[in-house]
PyMOL Python script that loads the backbone (N, CA, C, O; Angstrom):
from pymol import cmd

cmd.read_pdbstr("""\
ATOM      1  N   MET A   1       0.586   2.761   6.519  1.00  0.00           N
ATOM      2  CA  MET A   1       0.870   2.308   5.067  1.00  0.00           C
ATOM      3  C   MET A   1       2.554   1.994   4.671  1.00  0.00           C
ATOM      4  O   MET A   1       3.185   1.076   4.148  1.00  0.00           O
ATOM      5  N   ALA A   2       2.846   3.338   5.258  1.00  0.00           N
ATOM      6  CA  ALA A   2       4.182   3.372   4.754  1.00  0.00           C
ATOM      7  C   ALA A   2       5.103   2.157   5.957  1.00  0.00           C
ATOM      8  O   ALA A   2       6.237   1.836   5.601  1.00  0.00           O
ATOM      9  N   SER A   3       4.826   1.850   6.647  1.00  0.00           N
ATOM     10  CA  SER A   3       5.531   1.033   7.615  1.00  0.00           C
ATOM     11  C   SER A   3       5.491  -0.435   6.902  1.00  0.00           C
ATOM     12  O   SER A   3       6.321  -1.241   6.481  1.00  0.00           O
ATOM     13  N   VAL A   4       4.565  -0.373   6.963  1.00  0.00           N
ATOM     14  CA  VAL A   4       3.939  -1.769   6.144  1.00  0.00           C
ATOM     15  C   VAL A   4       4.825  -2.265   4.952  1.00  0.00           C
ATOM     16  O   VAL A   4       5.457  -3.321   4.973  1.00  0.00           O
ATOM     17  N   LEU A   5       4.795  -1.381   3.915  1.00  0.00           N
ATOM     18  CA  LEU A   5       5.493  -1.150   2.776  1.00  0.00           C
ATOM     19  C   LEU A   5       7.218  -1.027   3.267  1.00  0.00           C
ATOM     20  O   LEU A   5       8.167  -1.395   2.576  1.00  0.00           O
ATOM     21  N   GLY A   6       7.288  -0.458   4.529  1.00  0.00           N
ATOM     22  CA  GLY A   6       9.033  -0.906   4.668  1.00  0.00           C
ATOM     23  C   GLY A   6       9.299  -1.956   4.878  1.00  0.00           C
ATOM     24  O   GLY A   6      10.316  -2.568   4.553  1.00  0.00           O
ATOM     25  N   ASN A   7       8.247  -2.358   5.556  1.00  0.00           N
ATOM     26  CA  ASN A   7       8.754  -3.292   6.536  1.00  0.00           C
ATOM     27  C   ASN A   7       8.633  -4.920   5.737  1.00  0.00           C
ATOM     28  O   ASN A   7       8.985  -5.940   6.330  1.00  0.00           O
ATOM     29  N   LYS A   8       8.111  -4.932   4.404  1.00  0.00           N
ATOM     30  CA  LYS A   8       8.259  -5.887   3.404  1.00  0.00           C
ATOM     31  C   LYS A   8       9.075  -5.421   2.759  1.00  0.00           C
ATOM     32  O   LYS A   8       9.721  -6.303   2.193  1.00  0.00           O
ATOM     33  N   HIS A   9       9.586  -3.909   2.408  1.00  0.00           N
ATOM     34  CA  HIS A   9      10.977  -4.092   1.707  1.00  0.00           C
ATOM     35  C   HIS A   9      10.448  -3.622   0.474  1.00  0.00           C
ATOM     36  O   HIS A   9      11.152  -3.923  -0.490  1.00  0.00           O
ATOM     37  N   ALA A  10       9.207  -2.841   0.157  1.00  0.00           N
ATOM     38  CA  ALA A  10       9.067  -2.487  -0.949  1.00  0.00           C
ATOM     39  C   ALA A  10       9.013  -1.139  -0.977  1.00  0.00           C
ATOM     40  O   ALA A  10       8.416  -0.467  -0.136  1.00  0.00           O
ATOM     41  N   ASN A  11       9.885  -0.508  -2.332  1.00  0.00           N
ATOM     42  CA  ASN A  11      10.014   0.578  -2.785  1.00  0.00           C
ATOM     43  C   ASN A  11       9.059   1.543  -3.467  1.00  0.00           C
ATOM     44  O   ASN A  11       8.864   1.441  -4.678  1.00  0.00           O
ATOM     45  N   ILE A  12       8.546   2.336  -2.846  1.00  0.00           N
ATOM     46  CA  ILE A  12       7.679   3.422  -3.402  1.00  0.00           C
ATOM     47  C   ILE A  12       8.054   4.264  -4.318  1.00  0.00           C
ATOM     48  O   ILE A  12       8.833   5.169  -4.021  1.00  0.00           O
ATOM     49  N   ILE A  13       7.585   4.122  -5.548  1.00  0.00           N
ATOM     50  CA  ILE A  13       8.101   4.862  -6.675  1.00  0.00           C
ATOM     51  C   ILE A  13       7.431   6.051  -6.803  1.00  0.00           C
ATOM     52  O   ILE A  13       8.127   7.028  -7.081  1.00  0.00           O
ATOM     53  N   ASN A  14       5.905   6.256  -6.629  1.00  0.00           N
ATOM     54  CA  ASN A  14       4.977   7.048  -6.747  1.00  0.00           C
ATOM     55  C   ASN A  14       3.970   6.944  -5.799  1.00  0.00           C
ATOM     56  O   ASN A  14       3.444   5.860  -5.548  1.00  0.00           O
ATOM     57  N   LEU A  15       3.643   8.024  -5.228  1.00  0.00           N
ATOM     58  CA  LEU A  15       2.484   8.119  -3.902  1.00  0.00           C
ATOM     59  C   LEU A  15       1.961   9.488  -4.540  1.00  0.00           C
ATOM     60  O   LEU A  15       2.721  10.387  -4.901  1.00  0.00           O
ATOM     61  N   HIS A  16       0.161   9.549  -4.663  1.00  0.00           N
ATOM     62  CA  HIS A  16      -0.617  10.439  -5.113  1.00  0.00           C
ATOM     63  C   HIS A  16      -1.560  10.303  -4.200  1.00  0.00           C
ATOM     64  O   HIS A  16      -1.928   9.136  -4.066  1.00  0.00           O
ATOM     65  N   LEU A  17      -2.194  11.243  -3.380  1.00  0.00           N
ATOM     66  CA  LEU A  17      -3.158  11.376  -2.699  1.00  0.00           C
ATOM     67  C   LEU A  17      -4.419  11.795  -3.788  1.00  0.00           C
ATOM     68  O   LEU A  17      -4.326  12.697  -4.621  1.00  0.00           O
ATOM     69  N   VAL A  18      -5.540  10.977  -3.593  1.00  0.00           N
ATOM     70  CA  VAL A  18      -6.655  11.021  -4.938  1.00  0.00           C
ATOM     71  C   VAL A  18      -7.566  11.552  -3.969  1.00  0.00           C
ATOM     72  O   VAL A  18      -8.137  12.520  -4.471  1.00  0.00           O
ATOM     73  N   HIS A  19      -7.957  11.330  -2.768  1.00  0.00           N
ATOM     74  CA  HIS A  19      -9.030  12.068  -2.287  1.00  0.00           C
ATOM     75  C   HIS A  19      -8.969  12.175  -0.809  1.00  0.00           C
ATOM     76  O   HIS A  19      -8.417  11.228  -0.249  1.00  0.00           O
ATOM     77  N   ARG A  20      -9.403  13.092  -0.092  1.00  0.00           N
ATOM     78  CA  ARG A  20      -9.151  13.297   1.485  1.00  0.00           C
ATOM     79  C   ARG A  20     -10.741  13.649   1.995  1.00  0.00           C
ATOM     80  O   ARG A  20     -11.343  14.463   1.295  1.00  0.00           O
ATOM     81  N   ASP A  21     -11.158  13.316   2.687  1.00  0.00           N
ATOM     82  CA  ASP A  21     -12.377  13.632   3.528  1.00  0.00           C
ATOM     83  C   ASP A  21     -12.278  13.379   4.927  1.00  0.00           C
ATOM     84  O   ASP A  21     -12.313  12.239   5.389  1.00  0.00           O
ATOM     85  N   GLY A  22     -12.148  14.486   5.663  1.00  0.00           N
ATOM     86  CA  GLY A  22     -11.654  14.458   6.949  1.00  0.00           C
ATOM     87  C   GLY A  22     -10.498  13.475   7.403  1.00  0.00           C
ATOM     88  O   GLY A  22      -9.496  13.523   6.689  1.00  0.00           O
ATOM     89  N   SER A  23     -10.467  12.682   8.361  1.00  0.00           N
ATOM     90  CA  SER A  23      -9.324  11.533   8.617  1.00  0.00           C
ATOM     91  C   SER A  23      -9.146  10.430   7.821  1.00  0.00           C
ATOM     92  O   SER A  23      -8.411   9.496   8.141  1.00  0.00           O
ATOM     93  N   PHE A  24      -9.964  10.499   6.499  1.00  0.00           N
ATOM     94  CA  PHE A  24      -9.986   9.723   5.791  1.00  0.00           C
ATOM     95  C   PHE A  24      -9.456   9.726   4.445  1.00  0.00           C
ATOM     96  O   PHE A  24     -10.175  10.159   3.544  1.00  0.00           O
ATOM     97  N   MET A  25      -8.206   9.269   4.170  1.00  0.00           N
ATOM     98  CA  MET A  25      -7.898   9.570   2.920  1.00  0.00           C
ATOM     99  C   MET A  25      -7.897   8.476   2.182  1.00  0.00           C
ATOM    100  O   MET A  25      -8.007   7.424   2.812  1.00  0.00           O
ATOM    101  N   THR A  26      -7.752   8.372   0.348  1.00  0.00           N
ATOM    102  CA  THR A  26      -7.604   7.725  -0.485  1.00  0.00           C
ATOM    103  C   THR A  26      -6.140   8.131  -1.241  1.00  0.00           C
ATOM    104  O   THR A  26      -5.952   9.275  -1.656  1.00  0.00           O
ATOM    105  N   PHE A  27      -5.163   7.093  -1.365  1.00  0.00           N
ATOM    106  CA  PHE A  27      -3.959   6.931  -2.131  1.00  0.00           C
ATOM    107  C   PHE A  27      -3.716   6.588  -3.191  1.00  0.00           C
ATOM    108  O   PHE A  27      -3.879   5.370  -3.120  1.00  0.00           O
ATOM    109  N   GLN A  28      -3.407   6.833  -4.242  1.00  0.00           N
ATOM    110  CA  GLN A  28      -2.644   5.846  -5.326  1.00  0.00           C
ATOM    111  C   GLN A  28      -1.554   5.624  -4.653  1.00  0.00           C
ATOM    112  O   GLN A  28      -1.206   6.428  -3.789  1.00  0.00           O
ATOM    113  N   VAL A  29      -0.751   4.390  -4.951  1.00  0.00           N
ATOM    114  CA  VAL A  29       0.855   4.139  -4.797  1.00  0.00           C
ATOM    115  C   VAL A  29       1.471   3.691  -5.862  1.00  0.00           C
ATOM    116  O   VAL A  29       0.638   3.594  -6.763  1.00  0.00           O
ATOM    117  N   ASP A  30       2.183   3.472  -6.101  1.00  0.00           N
ATOM    118  CA  ASP A  30       3.029   2.646  -7.336  1.00  0.00           C
ATOM    119  C   ASP A  30       4.433   2.343  -6.406  1.00  0.00           C
ATOM    120  O   ASP A  30       5.320   3.079  -5.973  1.00  0.00           O
ATOM    121  N   ILE A  31       4.164   0.838  -6.325  1.00  0.00           N
ATOM    122  CA  ILE A  31       5.639   0.185  -5.497  1.00  0.00           C
ATOM    123  C   ILE A  31       5.950  -0.583  -6.446  1.00  0.00           C
ATOM    124  O   ILE A  31       5.201  -1.167  -7.229  1.00  0.00           O
ATOM    125  N   GLU A  32       7.674  -0.590  -6.346  1.00  0.00           N
ATOM    126  CA  GLU A  32       8.416  -1.805  -7.131  1.00  0.00           C
ATOM    127  C   GLU A  32       8.639  -3.266  -5.922  1.00  0.00           C
ATOM    128  O   GLU A  32       8.975  -3.227  -4.738  1.00  0.00           O
ATOM    129  N   VAL A  33       8.343  -4.294  -6.678  1.00  0.00           N
ATOM    130  CA  VAL A  33       8.298  -5.242  -6.186  1.00  0.00           C
ATOM    131  C   VAL A  33       9.319  -6.349  -6.969  1.00  0.00           C
ATOM    132  O   VAL A  33       9.581  -6.323  -8.172  1.00  0.00           O
ATOM    133  N   HIS A  34       9.783  -7.241  -6.064  1.00  0.00           N
ATOM    134  CA  HIS A  34      10.931  -8.300  -6.615  1.00  0.00           C
ATOM    135  C   HIS A  34       9.864  -9.595  -7.695  1.00  0.00           C
ATOM    136  O   HIS A  34      10.492  -9.873  -8.716  1.00  0.00           O
ATOM    137  N   ASP A  35       8.789 -10.176  -7.628  1.00  0.00           N
ATOM    138  CA  ASP A  35       8.072 -10.666  -7.973  1.00  0.00           C
ATOM    139  C   ASP A  35       6.386 -10.908  -7.641  1.00  0.00           C
ATOM    140  O   ASP A  35       5.956 -10.580  -6.535  1.00  0.00           O
ATOM    141  N   LEU A  36       5.820 -11.277  -8.285  1.00  0.00           N
ATOM    142  CA  LEU A  36       4.414 -11.764  -8.025  1.00  0.00           C
ATOM    143  C   LEU A  36       4.096 -12.067  -6.262  1.00  0.00           C
ATOM    144  O   LEU A  36       3.527 -11.251  -5.538  1.00  0.00           O
ATOM    145  N   ALA A  37       4.553 -13.273  -5.860  1.00  0.00           N
ATOM    146  CA  ALA A  37       4.820 -13.757  -4.249  1.00  0.00           C
ATOM    147  C   ALA A  37       5.116 -12.580  -3.432  1.00  0.00           C
ATOM    148  O   ALA A  37       4.407 -12.446  -2.434  1.00  0.00           O
ATOM    149  N   HIS A  38       6.177 -11.544  -3.689  1.00  0.00           N
ATOM    150  CA  HIS A  38       6.273 -10.500  -3.103  1.00  0.00           C
ATOM    151  C   HIS A  38       4.999  -8.908  -3.091  1.00  0.00           C
ATOM    152  O   HIS A  38       4.651  -7.998  -2.339  1.00  0.00           O
ATOM    153  N   LEU A  39       4.794  -9.310  -4.127  1.00  0.00           N
ATOM    154  CA  LEU A  39       3.434  -8.221  -4.122  1.00  0.00           C
ATOM    155  C   LEU A  39       2.335  -9.067  -3.812  1.00  0.00           C
ATOM    156  O   LEU A  39       1.345  -8.336  -3.796  1.00  0.00           O
ATOM    157  N   HIS A  40       1.994 -10.292  -3.545  1.00  0.00           N
ATOM    158  CA  HIS A  40       0.778 -10.886  -2.650  1.00  0.00           C
ATOM    159  C   HIS A  40       1.120 -10.863  -1.164  1.00  0.00           C
ATOM    160  O   HIS A  40       0.161 -10.680  -0.414  1.00  0.00           O
ATOM    161  N   ALA A  41       2.429 -11.032  -0.563  1.00  0.00           N
ATOM    162  CA  ALA A  41       2.674 -10.480   1.059  1.00  0.00           C
ATOM    163  C   ALA A  41       2.095  -9.390   1.244  1.00  0.00           C
ATOM    164  O   ALA A  41       1.191  -9.234   2.066  1.00  0.00           O
ATOM    165  N   ILE A  42       2.638  -8.341   0.356  1.00  0.00           N
ATOM    166  CA  ILE A  42       2.483  -6.971   0.809  1.00  0.00           C
ATOM    167  C   ILE A  42       0.673  -6.502   0.926  1.00  0.00           C
ATOM    168  O   ILE A  42       0.068  -5.889   1.806  1.00  0.00           O
ATOM    169  N   ILE A  43       0.226  -7.083  -0.328  1.00  0.00           N
ATOM    170  CA  ILE A  43      -0.975  -6.806   0.015  1.00  0.00           C
ATOM    171  C   ILE A  43      -1.718  -7.240   1.177  1.00  0.00           C
ATOM    172  O   ILE A  43      -2.436  -6.554   1.904  1.00  0.00           O
ATOM    173  N   ALA A  44      -1.433  -8.544   1.258  1.00  0.00           N
ATOM    174  CA  ALA A  44      -1.836  -9.562   2.443  1.00  0.00           C
ATOM    175  C   ALA A  44      -1.446  -8.505   3.415  1.00  0.00           C
ATOM    176  O   ALA A  44      -2.501  -8.004   3.806  1.00  0.00           O
ATOM    177  N   ALA A  45      -0.449  -7.937   3.983  1.00  0.00           N
ATOM    178  CA  ALA A  45       0.116  -7.290   4.995  1.00  0.00           C
ATOM    179  C   ALA A  45      -0.646  -5.861   5.182  1.00  0.00           C
ATOM    180  O   ALA A  45      -0.798  -5.258   6.245  1.00  0.00           O
ATOM    181  N   LEU A  46      -0.992  -5.554   4.167  1.00  0.00           N
ATOM    182  CA  LEU A  46      -1.938  -4.230   4.126  1.00  0.00           C
ATOM    183  C   LEU A  46      -3.259  -4.213   4.513  1.00  0.00           C
ATOM    184  O   LEU A  46      -3.855  -3.239   4.972  1.00  0.00           O
ATOM    185  N   ARG A  47      -3.697  -5.300   4.319  1.00  0.00           N
ATOM    186  CA  ARG A  47      -5.005  -5.926   4.390  1.00  0.00           C
ATOM    187  C   ARG A  47      -5.675  -6.170   5.868  1.00  0.00           C
ATOM    188  O   ARG A  47      -6.796  -5.983   6.340  1.00  0.00           O
ATOM    189  N   GLU A  48      -3.959  -6.874   6.550  1.00  0.00           N
ATOM    190  CA  GLU A  48      -3.727  -6.859   7.764  1.00  0.00           C
ATOM    191  C   GLU A  48      -4.443  -5.921   8.812  1.00  0.00           C
ATOM    192  O   GLU A  48      -5.326  -5.997   9.667  1.00  0.00           O
ATOM    193  N   ASN A  49      -3.695  -5.122   8.345  1.00  0.00           N
ATOM    194  CA  ASN A  49      -3.470  -3.853   9.130  1.00  0.00           C
ATOM    195  C   ASN A  49      -5.005  -2.680   9.240  1.00  0.00           C
ATOM    196  O   ASN A  49      -5.778  -2.370   8.334  1.00  0.00           O
ATOM    197  N   ASP A  50      -5.009  -2.341  10.395  1.00  0.00           N
ATOM    198  CA  ASP A  50      -6.425  -1.978  10.861  1.00  0.00           C
ATOM    199  C   ASP A  50      -6.501  -0.383  10.814  1.00  0.00           C
ATOM    200  O   ASP A  50      -7.352   0.338  11.337  1.00  0.00           O
ATOM    201  N   LEU A  51      -5.447  -0.040  10.091  1.00  0.00           N
ATOM    202  CA  LEU A  51      -5.488   1.348   9.452  1.00  0.00           C
ATOM    203  C   LEU A  51      -5.908   1.578   8.181  1.00  0.00           C
ATOM    204  O   LEU A  51      -6.429   2.634   7.822  1.00  0.00           O
ATOM    205  N   VAL A  52      -5.698   0.596   7.452  1.00  0.00           N
ATOM    206  CA  VAL A  52      -6.127   0.185   6.019  1.00  0.00           C
ATOM    207  C   VAL A  52      -7.462  -0.163   5.553  1.00  0.00           C
ATOM    208  O   VAL A  52      -7.833  -1.280   5.914  1.00  0.00           O
ATOM    209  N   SER A  53      -8.353   0.567   4.778  1.00  0.00           N
ATOM    210  CA  SER A  53      -9.727   0.105   5.164  1.00  0.00           C
ATOM    211  C   SER A  53      -9.852  -0.677   3.653  1.00  0.00           C
ATOM    212  O   SER A  53     -10.875  -1.341   3.486  1.00  0.00           O
ATOM    213  N   SER A  54      -8.949  -0.632   2.650  1.00  0.00           N
ATOM    214  CA  SER A  54      -8.837  -1.331   1.551  1.00  0.00           C
ATOM    215  C   SER A  54      -7.969  -1.809   0.729  1.00  0.00           C
ATOM    216  O   SER A  54      -7.094  -1.944   1.584  1.00  0.00           O
ATOM    217  N   VAL A  55      -7.517  -2.148  -0.135  1.00  0.00           N
ATOM    218  CA  VAL A  55      -6.147  -2.175  -1.298  1.00  0.00           C
ATOM    219  C   VAL A  55      -6.593  -3.366  -2.800  1.00  0.00           C
ATOM    220  O   VAL A  55      -6.927  -4.539  -2.970  1.00  0.00           O
ATOM    221  N   GLU A  56      -6.369  -2.358  -3.464  1.00  0.00           N
ATOM    222  CA  GLU A  56      -6.760  -2.986  -4.896  1.00  0.00           C
ATOM    223  C   GLU A  56      -5.147  -2.704  -5.601  1.00  0.00           C
ATOM    224  O   GLU A  56      -4.224  -1.967  -5.255  1.00  0.00           O
ATOM    225  N   ARG A  57      -5.289  -3.503  -6.547  1.00  0.00           N
ATOM    226  CA  ARG A  57      -4.242  -3.748  -7.469  1.00  0.00           C
ATOM    227  C   ARG A  57      -4.844  -3.239  -8.744  1.00  0.00           C
ATOM    228  O   ARG A  57      -5.808  -3.863  -9.187  1.00  0.00           O
ATOM    229  N   THR A  58      -4.497  -2.410  -9.257  1.00  0.00           N
ATOM    230  CA  THR A  58      -4.832  -2.051 -10.952  1.00  0.00           C
ATOM    231  C   THR A  58      -3.711  -2.154 -11.656  1.00  0.00           C
ATOM    232  O   THR A  58      -3.721  -1.943 -12.868  1.00  0.00           O
TER     233      THR A  58
END
""", "prot")
cmd.dss("prot")
cmd.show_as("cartoon", "prot")
cmd.util.cbc("prot")
cmd.orient("prot")
């Protein structure tokens, strides 16, 4: 996840481990983006990553 965010030039401003169950972890991540298109590119890249099970914008 951090590699994807770094490659997309997103700034992590807050990272919170919400839940951990064995090797599965749920994070809440606040990121700083340039605009809506940048956000959509980041979400798409995260969803394409095999290690990321889901991505939600809240």
